[in-house]
C-alpha positions in Angstrom: -2.3 6.2 -18.0 -2.9 2.8 -16.5 -6.1 2.0 -14.8 -5.9 0.6 -11.3 -8.5 -1.8 -10.1 -8.6 -2.3 -6.3 -9.9 -5.6 -5.0 -10.5 -5.0 -1.4 -12.3 -7.1 1.3 -15.4 -5.7 2.9 -13.4 -4.5 6.0 -10.7 -3.0 3.8 -13.3 -1.1 1.7 -14.7 0.3 5.0 -11.4 2.0 5.9 -9.8 2.8 2.5 -11.1 6.4 2.5 -10.4 7.0 6.3 -8.7 10.3 6.7 -7.0 9.8 10.1 -3.3 10.7 10.2 -2.1 7.3 11.6 -3.1 3.9 10.4 -3.0 0.8 12.6 -3.8 -2.5 10.8 -4.1 -5.8 12.5 -5.0 -9.3 11.4 -3.6 -12.8 10.9 -0.8 -13.7 8.5 -2.0 -13.5 4.9 -5.1 -11.4 5.7 -4.0 -8.5 3.4 -2.7 -6.0 5.8 0.3 -5.0 3.7 -1.6 -4.9 0.5 -4.2 -2.7 2.1 -1.6 -0.3 3.5 0.0 -0.2 0.0 -3.3 0.7 -1.5 -3.8 3.6 1.0 -0.3 4.9 0.3 -0.7 4.7 -3.4 -4.0 6.4 -3.4 -2.6 9.2 -1.3 0.5 9.5 -3.6 -1.6 9.7 -6.7 -3.9 12.4 -5.3 -1.1 14.4 -3.7 1.7 14.6 -6.3 4.1 16.6 -4.1 3.7 14.5 -1.0 6.7 12.9 0.7 5.8 9.4 1.8 7.8 6.9 3.9 7.1 3.2 4.2 8.8 1.4 7.0 9.2 -2.2 8.2 10.9 -3.6 11.3 13.8 -5.0 9.2 15.3 -4.1 5.8 14.8 -7.7 4.5 11.1 -7.7 5.3 10.7 -4.3 3.5 12.5 -5.6 0.4 10.3 -8.7 0.3 7.2 -6.5 0.7 8.3 -4.1 -2.1 9.2 -7.0 -4.4 5.9 -8.8 -3.9 4.0 -5.6 -4.5 5.8 -4.6 -7.7 5.4 -8.2 -9.1 1.7 -7.9 -8.5 1.5 -4.4 -9.9 4.4 -3.9 -12.3 3.1 -0.4 -13.3 4.4 0.9 -9.9 7.9 -0.6 -10.1 9.2 2.6 -11.7 7.9 4.7 -8.8 9.9 2.9 -6.1 13.3 4.4 -5.3 
């Protein structure tokens, strides 16, 4: 099994274990919002194997770019994305 090493900012580390049902992330462009949300989703998926998880973006092209960038950075997850 692959080892995952999270590199989070101080603010991200503060909220990574937050248990609220909804997550609102704000920040400037390039501040790591998407990467943080992906970390939270993956942590949940890895600890809840039967969970059904949806990830949404405003447009399909923006979702495809996000998924592509994430799987390039973490190739081990490319097999998990349907």
